[in-house]
C-alpha positions as CSV (number, residue, x, y, z in Angstrom):
1,M,-117.9,-39.4,-10.0
2,P,-115.3,-41.0,-12.1
3,N,-112.3,-42.2,-10.3
4,S,-109.2,-40.2,-11.3
5,S,-105.8,-41.2,-10.2
6,T,-102.6,-39.2,-10.4
7,P,-99.6,-41.3,-11.4
8,E,-96.7,-41.3,-8.9
9,S,-93.7,-39.2,-9.9
10,Q,-90.8,-41.2,-11.4
11,P,-87.0,-40.2,-11.2
12,V,-85.6,-38.6,-14.3
13,P,-83.1,-40.9,-16.0
14,E,-79.5,-39.4,-16.3
15,P,-77.3,-39.9,-19.4
16,E,-75.4,-43.1,-19.0
17,E,-71.5,-42.7,-19.0
18,S,-69.2,-45.6,-19.2
19,F,-66.1,-46.0,-17.1
20,D,-64.0,-46.0,-20.4
21,E,-65.3,-42.6,-21.3
22,I,-64.5,-41.1,-17.9
23,L,-60.9,-42.6,-18.0
24,S,-60.5,-41.3,-21.5
25,Q,-61.5,-37.8,-20.5
26,Y,-59.1,-37.9,-17.6
27,E,-56.2,-39.0,-19.8
28,R,-57.0,-36.3,-22.3
29,S,-57.0,-33.6,-19.6
30,H,-53.8,-34.8,-18.0
31,S,-51.8,-35.8,-21.0
32,H,-49.4,-33.6,-22.9
33,P,-50.4,-32.3,-26.3
34,P,-49.2,-34.6,-29.1
35,E,-47.2,-31.8,-30.6
36,A,-45.2,-31.5,-27.3
37,A,-43.7,-35.0,-27.7
38,G,-40.0,-34.9,-28.2
39,K,-39.9,-31.1,-28.4
40,Q,-37.9,-28.8,-26.2
41,I,-39.9,-26.9,-23.6
42,E,-38.8,-24.7,-20.7
43,G,-39.6,-26.0,-17.2
44,T,-39.1,-24.5,-13.7
45,V,-37.6,-26.6,-10.9
46,I,-40.1,-26.6,-8.0
47,A,-38.6,-29.2,-5.7
48,V,-35.5,-31.4,-5.3
49,S,-35.5,-34.7,-3.5
50,A,-32.8,-37.2,-2.7
51,E,-33.3,-38.9,-6.0
52,S,-35.5,-36.8,-8.3
53,V,-36.0,-33.2,-9.6
54,F,-39.6,-32.1,-10.0
55,V,-40.3,-29.6,-12.8
56,D,-43.3,-27.5,-13.6
57,I,-43.7,-27.8,-17.4
58,G,-47.0,-26.0,-17.7
59,F,-49.2,-29.1,-17.6
60,K,-51.6,-30.2,-14.9
61,T,-49.0,-32.7,-13.7
62,E,-45.4,-32.0,-13.0
63,G,-42.5,-33.6,-14.8
64,I,-39.7,-35.6,-13.1
65,L,-36.0,-35.9,-13.9
66,P,-33.5,-38.2,-12.1
67,L,-31.1,-36.2,-9.9
68,S,-28.2,-38.2,-11.4
69,A,-28.8,-36.4,-14.7
70,F,-27.3,-33.3,-13.0
71,G,-24.6,-35.0,-11.0
72,S,-23.1,-36.6,-14.1
73,A,-22.4,-33.1,-15.5
74,G,-21.3,-31.7,-12.2
75,E,-24.2,-29.3,-12.0
76,A,-26.0,-28.0,-8.9
77,V,-29.8,-27.6,-9.2
78,K,-32.2,-25.8,-6.9
79,P,-35.8,-24.6,-6.9
80,G,-36.4,-21.7,-9.3
81,D,-33.9,-22.9,-11.9
82,K,-35.0,-22.9,-15.5
83,L,-34.4,-26.0,-17.5
84,P,-34.8,-27.0,-21.2
85,V,-36.5,-30.4,-21.2
86,S,-38.6,-32.7,-23.4
87,V,-41.4,-35.1,-22.5
88,T,-40.6,-38.8,-23.1
89,G,-43.5,-40.5,-21.4
90,R,-45.4,-41.1,-18.1
91,D,-44.2,-43.0,-15.0
92,P,-46.5,-45.3,-13.0
93,E,-47.2,-42.5,-10.5
94,G,-48.5,-40.3,-13.2
95,Y,-45.6,-37.9,-13.5
96,Y,-44.3,-36.9,-16.9
97,Q,-40.9,-38.5,-17.6
98,L,-38.6,-35.8,-18.9
99,S,-35.3,-35.7,-20.7
100,R,-32.7,-33.0,-20.9
101,S,-31.5,-34.3,-24.2
102,R,-32.2,-32.5,-27.4
103,T,-31.8,-35.6,-29.4
104,A,-34.7,-38.0,-29.9
105,R,-34.2,-41.7,-29.4
106,P,-33.4,-43.6,-32.7
107,T,-36.3,-45.6,-34.0
108,D,-34.6,-47.6,-36.8
109,W,-31.3,-48.5,-38.4
110,A,-31.6,-45.6,-40.8
111,S,-31.6,-43.1,-38.0
112,L,-28.7,-44.9,-36.4
113,E,-26.7,-44.7,-39.6
114,Q,-27.5,-41.0,-39.9
115,A,-26.3,-40.3,-36.3
116,F,-23.1,-42.3,-36.9
117,S,-22.4,-40.4,-40.1
118,D,-23.1,-37.0,-38.5
119,R,-21.2,-38.0,-35.2
120,S,-24.2,-36.6,-33.4
121,A,-25.3,-37.5,-29.9
122,I,-28.2,-39.9,-29.4
123,V,-30.3,-41.0,-26.4
124,G,-30.1,-44.4,-24.9
125,T,-31.2,-46.3,-21.7
126,V,-28.7,-48.3,-19.8
127,K,-30.1,-51.8,-19.4
128,G,-27.5,-53.6,-17.4
129,V,-23.9,-54.4,-16.6
130,V,-22.2,-56.8,-19.0
131,K,-18.7,-58.2,-19.3
132,G,-16.4,-55.2,-20.1
133,G,-19.0,-52.5,-19.9
134,L,-22.7,-51.8,-20.2
135,S,-25.7,-52.8,-22.3
136,V,-27.5,-49.8,-23.7
137,D,-30.9,-49.6,-25.6
138,V,-30.6,-47.1,-28.4
139,G,-33.4,-48.6,-30.4
140,V,-31.3,-51.7,-30.8
141,R,-28.9,-53.3,-28.4
142,A,-25.6,-51.4,-28.1
143,F,-22.4,-52.0,-26.1
144,L,-20.8,-49.2,-24.0
145,P,-17.2,-50.1,-23.0
146,A,-16.5,-49.5,-19.3
147,S,-13.5,-47.2,-20.2
148,R,-15.9,-45.0,-22.3
149,S,-18.8,-44.9,-19.7
150,G,-17.5,-41.9,-17.8
151,A,-17.8,-43.9,-14.6
152,R,-14.8,-44.1,-12.3
153,D,-15.5,-47.5,-10.8
154,A,-17.8,-50.4,-10.8
155,A,-20.1,-48.8,-8.2
156,E,-20.7,-45.8,-10.5
157,M,-21.4,-48.1,-13.4
158,E,-24.1,-49.9,-11.4
159,K,-25.7,-46.5,-10.7
160,L,-26.1,-45.9,-14.4
161,V,-28.4,-48.9,-14.9
162,G,-31.9,-47.7,-15.7
163,Q,-30.7,-44.2,-16.5
164,E,-31.2,-42.3,-19.7
165,I,-27.8,-41.3,-21.1
166,R,-26.5,-39.4,-24.1
167,C,-23.8,-41.1,-26.1
168,R,-22.2,-41.2,-29.6
169,I,-22.0,-44.1,-31.9
170,T,-18.3,-45.1,-32.5
171,K,-19.0,-48.4,-34.4
172,L,-21.9,-49.5,-36.5
173,D,-22.3,-52.8,-38.4
174,V,-25.8,-53.2,-39.7
175,A,-25.2,-56.7,-41.0
176,D,-24.0,-58.0,-37.7
177,E,-26.2,-55.7,-35.7
178,D,-23.1,-54.6,-33.8
179,V,-23.3,-51.1,-32.3
180,V,-20.7,-49.6,-29.9
181,V,-21.3,-46.3,-28.2
182,D,-19.3,-43.7,-26.2
183,R,-20.8,-41.8,-23.3
184,R,-17.5,-40.3,-21.9
185,A,-16.9,-38.1,-25.0
186,V,-20.4,-36.6,-24.8
187,V,-20.2,-36.0,-21.0
188,E,-16.8,-34.3,-21.4
189,E,-18.2,-32.1,-24.2
190,E,-21.2,-31.2,-22.0
191,E,-19.0,-30.4,-19.0
192,R,-16.9,-28.1,-21.2
193,G,-20.0,-26.4,-22.4
194,V,-21.3,-26.1,-18.8
195,R,-18.0,-24.7,-17.7
196,Q,-17.8,-22.2,-20.5
197,R,-21.3,-21.0,-19.8
198,R,-20.7,-20.9,-16.1
199,Y,-17.5,-18.8,-16.5
200,S,-19.5,-16.3,-18.5
201,E,-22.3,-16.3,-15.8
202,V,-20.1,-15.8,-12.7
203,R,-19.7,-12.1,-11.8
204,E,-17.0,-10.5,-9.7
205,G,-18.3,-9.4,-6.3
206,E,-21.2,-12.0,-6.1
207,T,-21.4,-14.6,-3.3
208,V,-21.5,-18.2,-4.4
209,S,-21.9,-21.6,-2.8
210,G,-19.4,-24.4,-3.4
211,V,-17.8,-27.6,-2.3
212,V,-14.1,-28.0,-1.4
213,R,-12.7,-30.5,-3.8
214,S,-9.0,-30.5,-2.9
215,L,-6.5,-28.8,-0.6
216,T,-2.9,-27.7,-1.3
217,D,-0.3,-25.8,0.6
218,Y,-1.3,-22.6,-1.1
219,G,-5.1,-22.8,-1.0
220,A,-8.2,-24.9,-1.8
221,F,-10.0,-25.7,-5.1
222,V,-13.7,-25.2,-4.8
223,D,-16.5,-26.5,-7.2
224,I,-19.0,-23.7,-7.6
225,G,-21.5,-25.4,-9.9
226,G,-19.5,-27.1,-12.6
227,V,-16.5,-24.8,-12.5
228,G,-13.6,-24.6,-10.2
229,G,-12.4,-21.6,-8.3
230,L,-9.2,-21.1,-6.3
231,L,-9.4,-20.0,-2.7
232,H,-5.9,-18.8,-1.9
233,V,-4.7,-19.4,1.7
234,G,-4.4,-15.6,2.2
235,D,-8.1,-15.2,1.5
236,I,-9.5,-17.9,3.8
237,A,-9.5,-15.7,7.0
238,W,-8.3,-12.3,8.2
239,A,-6.1,-14.1,10.7
240,R,-2.9,-15.7,9.5
241,V,-3.5,-19.2,8.2
242,N,-0.5,-21.5,7.9
243,Q,-2.2,-24.4,6.2
244,P,-5.6,-24.5,4.5
245,A,-6.2,-27.9,6.1
246,D,-6.3,-26.1,9.4
247,M,-9.5,-24.3,8.4
248,L,-11.1,-26.4,5.6
249,S,-11.8,-30.1,4.8
250,V,-12.5,-31.9,1.5
251,G,-16.2,-32.1,0.9
252,Q,-17.0,-29.1,3.1
253,Q,-19.8,-26.8,1.8
254,I,-18.7,-23.1,1.9
255,E,-19.8,-19.7,0.8
256,A,-17.3,-17.4,-0.8
257,K,-17.0,-14.1,-2.6
258,V,-15.9,-14.0,-6.3
259,L,-12.8,-11.8,-6.3
260,K,-11.8,-12.1,-10.0
261,V,-13.0,-13.9,-13.1
262,D,-10.8,-14.6,-16.2
263,A,-13.2,-16.3,-18.6
264,E,-10.5,-16.6,-21.3
265,K,-8.1,-18.5,-19.1
266,Q,-11.0,-20.1,-17.1
267,R,-9.8,-18.9,-13.8
268,I,-11.9,-17.8,-10.8
269,S,-10.4,-16.4,-7.6
270,L,-12.5,-16.8,-4.4
271,G,-12.3,-15.3,-0.9
272,I,-14.1,-16.2,2.4
273,K,-12.6,-13.5,4.5
274,Q,-14.1,-10.8,2.2
275,L,-17.5,-11.8,3.5
276,Q,-16.5,-10.7,7.0
277,P,-15.7,-7.1,8.2
278,D,-12.1,-6.0,7.6
279,P,-10.6,-5.6,11.1
280,W,-8.3,-2.9,9.8
281,D,-11.3,-0.6,9.1
282,S,-11.5,0.0,12.9
283,A,-7.9,-0.4,13.8
284,A,-7.2,3.3,14.1
285,D,-10.0,3.7,16.6
286,K,-9.1,0.7,18.7
287,Y,-5.3,1.1,18.9
288,K,-4.0,4.5,20.0
289,P,-0.3,5.5,20.2
290,G,1.0,5.2,23.8
291,E,-1.5,2.4,24.8
292,R,-0.3,-0.8,26.3
293,V,-1.6,-4.0,24.5
294,R,-1.0,-7.7,24.7
295,G,-0.6,-10.1,21.8
296,A,1.0,-13.4,20.7
297,V,4.3,-13.5,18.7
298,T,3.4,-15.1,15.3
299,R,6.8,-15.0,13.6
300,V,10.3,-13.7,14.1
301,A,12.4,-12.1,11.3
302,G,15.8,-10.6,11.1
303,F,14.4,-7.1,11.4
304,G,12.0,-7.8,14.2
305,A,9.0,-9.8,15.4
306,F,5.3,-9.8,14.4
307,V,2.6,-9.8,17.1
308,E,-1.0,-10.6,16.6
309,L,-3.2,-8.2,18.5
310,E,-6.4,-9.8,17.2
311,P,-7.4,-12.0,14.3
312,G,-6.3,-10.2,11.2
313,I,-4.3,-7.4,13.0
314,E,-0.6,-7.8,13.3
315,G,2.0,-5.3,14.5
316,L,5.7,-5.2,14.2
317,I,8.3,-4.8,17.0
318,H,11.3,-3.5,15.2
319,V,14.6,-4.8,16.4
320,S,15.5,-1.3,17.6
321,E,12.5,-1.2,19.9
322,M,13.3,-4.4,21.8
323,S,15.9,-3.4,24.4
324,W,17.1,-0.2,26.1
325,T,20.4,-1.9,27.2
326,R,21.9,-3.5,24.1
327,K,21.9,-3.6,20.4
328,V,19.8,-6.6,19.5
329,R,21.1,-8.5,16.5
330,N,18.9,-11.6,16.7
331,P,15.3,-10.9,17.7
332,G,14.9,-14.6,18.5
333,E,17.0,-14.1,21.6
334,I,14.4,-11.7,23.0
335,V,11.0,-13.2,21.9
336,K,9.8,-16.6,20.6
337,P,6.9,-17.5,18.3
338,G,3.8,-18.3,20.4
339,E,5.0,-16.2,23.3
340,T,2.5,-13.6,24.7
341,V,4.1,-10.2,25.2
342,E,3.0,-6.8,26.5
343,V,3.9,-3.9,24.1
344,V,3.2,-0.2,23.6
345,V,1.6,1.1,20.4
346,L,4.0,3.5,18.8
347,A,2.2,4.3,15.5
348,V,-0.8,3.2,13.5
349,N,-1.1,3.4,9.7
350,A,-4.4,1.7,8.8
351,A,-4.2,2.7,5.2
352,E,-0.9,0.7,4.8
353,R,-2.0,-1.9,7.4
354,R,0.9,-1.2,9.7
355,I,1.2,-0.9,13.4
356,S,4.5,-0.2,15.1
357,L,5.0,-1.7,18.5
358,G,7.6,-1.2,21.2
359,L,8.7,-3.9,23.6
360,K,11.2,-1.8,25.6
361,Q,8.7,1.0,26.1
362,A,6.5,-1.4,28.0
363,M,9.3,-1.9,30.5
364,G,9.6,1.8,31.2
365,D,12.2,4.3,30.1
366,P,15.2,4.0,32.4
367,W,16.4,7.5,31.4
368,A,13.1,9.1,32.6
369,D,14.4,9.6,36.2
370,A,18.1,9.3,35.5
371,P,18.9,12.9,36.6
372,E,17.3,12.2,40.0
373,R,19.0,8.8,40.4
374,F,22.5,9.9,39.1
375,P,23.0,13.6,39.9
376,V,26.3,15.2,39.0
377,G,28.9,14.5,41.7
378,S,27.3,11.3,42.9
379,V,29.1,8.0,42.8
380,G,27.8,4.9,40.9
381,E,29.0,1.4,40.5
382,G,28.6,-1.2,37.7
383,P,30.2,-3.6,35.3
384,V,32.3,-2.5,32.3
385,T,30.2,-3.5,29.2
386,S,32.6,-2.6,26.4
387,L,35.9,-1.0,25.7
388,T,36.9,1.4,22.9
389,S,40.0,3.3,22.1
390,F,38.6,6.5,23.6
391,G,37.1,5.0,26.8
392,A,35.1,2.4,28.6
393,F,31.3,2.0,29.0
394,V,29.9,1.2,32.4
395,Q,26.3,0.0,33.2
396,L,25.1,1.9,36.2
397,S,21.6,0.4,36.0
398,E,19.3,-1.5,33.5
399,G,19.3,0.7,30.4
400,V,21.6,3.4,31.7
401,D,25.2,3.3,30.6
402,G,27.9,5.9,31.2
403,M,31.2,6.5,29.4
404,I,34.6,7.0,31.2
405,H,36.9,8.8,28.9
406,V,40.4,7.5,28.8
407,S,41.7,10.7,30.3
408,D,39.4,10.2,33.4
409,I,40.5,6.7,34.2
410,S,43.7,7.5,36.2
411,A,45.4,10.6,37.6
412,E,48.7,8.8,38.2
413,K,49.8,7.9,34.7
414,R,48.9,8.5,31.1
415,I,46.8,5.7,29.7
416,N,46.8,5.1,25.9
417,H,44.0,2.4,25.9
418,P,41.4,1.5,28.6
419,R,42.3,-2.2,28.3
420,E,45.6,-1.3,30.0
421,V,43.7,-1.1,33.4
422,L,40.2,-2.4,32.7
423,R,38.4,-5.4,31.3
424,V,34.9,-6.2,30.2
425,G,32.8,-7.4,33.1
426,Q,35.0,-5.7,35.8
427,I,33.0,-3.9,38.5
428,V,34.2,-0.3,38.9
429,R,33.2,2.8,40.9
430,A,33.0,6.1,39.1
431,Q,31.8,9.7,39.7
432,V,29.1,11.3,37.6
433,L,30.7,14.2,35.8
434,A,27.9,15.2,33.4
435,L,24.4,13.9,32.3
436,D,22.3,14.7,29.3
437,K,18.9,13.2,29.5
438,E,17.8,14.1,26.0
439,K,20.9,12.7,24.3
440,R,21.0,9.8,26.8
441,Q,24.6,10.5,27.6
442,L,26.3,10.1,30.9
443,R,30.0,11.0,31.5
444,L,31.8,9.3,34.3
445,G,35.3,9.6,35.9
446,M,37.3,7.1,37.9
447,K,40.3,9.3,38.7
448,Q,38.2,11.8,40.5
449,L,37.6,9.2,43.3
450,L,41.3,8.4,43.9
451,P,43.1,10.3,46.7
452,T,45.6,13.0,45.5
453,G,47.9,15.6,46.9
454,L,45.2,18.1,46.2
455,D,42.8,16.2,48.5
456,E,45.4,16.3,51.3
457,Y,46.1,20.0,50.7
458,L,42.3,20.8,50.9
459,A,42.0,18.9,54.1
460,E,45.0,20.7,55.8
461,H,44.0,24.3,54.9
462,K,41.2,26.6,55.4
463,P,40.1,30.0,54.1
464,G,42.3,32.8,55.5
465,D,45.5,30.8,55.5
466,V,48.5,32.6,54.0
467,V,50.4,30.4,51.6
468,T,53.2,30.7,49.2
469,G,52.9,29.9,45.5
470,R,54.5,30.4,42.1
471,I,52.6,32.2,39.3
472,T,52.5,29.8,36.3
473,E,50.3,31.9,34.0
474,V,48.7,35.3,33.8
475,S,45.7,35.7,31.5
476,G,43.7,38.9,31.5
477,T,42.4,39.5,35.0
478,Q,43.3,36.1,36.4
479,A,46.5,34.3,37.3
480,T,47.2,30.6,37.8
481,V,49.2,29.8,40.9
482,E,51.0,26.5,41.7
483,L,50.9,25.8,45.4
484,G,52.5,22.3,45.2
485,E,52.9,19.3,42.8
486,N,49.7,19.1,40.8
487,I,48.0,21.6,43.1
488,Q,46.8,24.7,41.3
489,A,44.8,27.7,42.3
490,T,43.5,30.9,40.7
491,C,44.0,34.5,41.8
492,P,42.4,37.5,40.3
493,T,44.8,40.2,39.3
494,A,42.3,42.9,39.9
495,T,43.2,42.9,43.6
496,Q,46.6,44.3,42.8
497,G,45.4,47.9,43.1
498,P,48.1,48.9,45.6
499,A,50.7,47.3,43.4
500,M,49.5,49.2,40.4
501,E,49.6,52.4,42.5
502,N,53.2,51.6,43.6
503,K,54.0,51.0,39.9
504,A,52.7,54.4,39.1
505,A,54.4,56.0,42.0
506,S,57.7,54.3,41.0
507,K,57.7,56.4,37.8
508,A,57.5,59.5,40.0
509,D,60.0,58.6,42.7
510,L,62.4,55.7,41.9
511,S,64.6,56.5,44.8
512,S,61.7,56.1,47.3
513,L,60.8,52.6,45.7
514,S,64.4,51.4,46.0
515,S,64.5,52.4,49.6
516,M,61.2,50.5,50.3
517,L,62.3,47.3,48.6
518,E,65.6,47.3,50.4
519,A,63.8,47.7,53.7
520,R,61.4,44.9,52.8
521,W,64.2,42.6,51.9
522,K,66.1,43.3,55.2
523,G,62.8,42.8,57.0
524,G,62.9,39.1,56.2
525,A,60.9,38.6,53.0
526,S,62.9,35.4,52.5
527,G,63.2,35.9,48.7
528,L,59.5,36.6,48.0
529,E,58.9,39.4,45.7
530,S,57.4,42.6,47.1
531,R,53.6,43.0,47.1
532,S,54.1,46.3,45.4
533,G,55.8,44.6,42.4
534,E,54.1,43.7,39.1
535,I,52.4,40.3,38.9
536,R,54.1,38.2,36.2
537,K,54.7,34.6,35.2
538,G,57.4,32.9,37.4
539,Q,57.0,35.1,40.5
540,V,56.9,33.4,43.9
541,R,54.6,35.3,46.2
542,S,52.5,35.1,49.3
543,F,48.7,34.6,48.8
544,R,45.8,34.3,51.1
545,I,43.2,31.5,50.6
546,A,39.9,33.2,49.8
547,R,37.8,30.0,49.1
548,L,38.1,26.2,49.2
549,D,35.7,23.9,47.4
550,P,36.5,20.2,48.1
551,A,33.6,18.9,45.9
552,S,34.9,20.6,42.7
553,K,38.5,20.6,44.0
554,K,39.0,24.3,43.4
555,I,41.1,26.8,45.4
556,E,40.7,30.6,45.0
557,L,43.4,33.0,46.3
558,E,44.0,36.6,46.8
559,L,47.2,38.6,47.1
560,A,48.5,38.7,50.7
């Protein structure tokens, strides 16, 4: 049987690939299309580091821009922003090097001459610092004067080394290969363009982020991404802000609301307080008329004082609501800025942002119980506060003044002016003659407390005593009788019924009346007129005291 053998299986050989081919394939798959070189494409910012901005440009590998490319134009960049860029190459780490410039780098003297003639911007790379400025590669070596670099100092110039810049040729000498460029003019033009675009993009009512660039007495200037906005001192906080520096500092990052945009005049008004609730929206619910509240005096004016009840809410104590006792002419004599006071809410008008406050009301109304403390007929004591031609004002207690009319000062003599017997500050006693709580008026009298002949007469007599007096006046059913010097009484004429009957009888029998009067006279009437005679002015007659009232100093008589 023939020997047959089966050959052993051998591995199938694979196609050989060189390392060069693999590298070539990788570069082809990760490189940008040739047509993309130098062309503008739109990229999306995906990350921002301390030095670089990473951009998605639609390739397998991201592009990279130096962060300084934005700082030079005063722009703020964040993830999600769309940017027009162009690819200029690859860096050692494999990222695409990008440029924001629309102008390609010059490649020969002809393109330089064309750019110089058109005054167009070109792209160059700063190579180093030289005497008086910078050396820039724009296809050939060019000189950038320090004054036209756009840098503020030597440190900023150093930071430009290695950066790609846009500049304009200001001098070109092909024969001497002398090229001078200007970056500052291009940067300023770009900044103007950015500002103009930004002014058209900002919308009233939106919230923006910014950096405080400078402070003044009237507000703060804020950079909100290439354009400046004014934050007025009155829009920093709802509470009163005296100086913006009390609330803000240069370099501080803030958020603010856009209040107004004037693109034509390039003005933007900002506000921080508008991002917080307005305290006046709830003022009517928090502060009710009649409630006692406490607050700090923020400022004093000629017409009153302002009190801060809470941040953003101020009320006014009008000068007329400061004291019960005197007319306040200078509110600064009553309250001082910074002083904490207790006040009463008088009125709230949230629509007009006004709250009326009362200082004197917090101390209590002294007239509330004045009728109980100073009843008519009682005697009070106090200093004379002022004198007028018609009387004197006396303070009986804090907030309660009474007036003594000039006719009620003395019973002994006629006084033409109170200063004849009184002076301001003099302590006097007076009797309460009348009190009107609603009108806050109190009438006093001094003469009523001085002893008189009437007082002695009242003390020496009693009801039922028969006295002699002269009728000084007859009016209707009542006669006035003088019992002594300055002592007067009243007597009703209606009690003369018998006399009237005698008068009627006299008409019938005159002879009988004559006989009766003669008998009365002989009986010792001592010159008094007969009771049966008619009451008339000037008569001297006998009367009986019907009633004595020492309090009101009144005497009532009846015919005896």
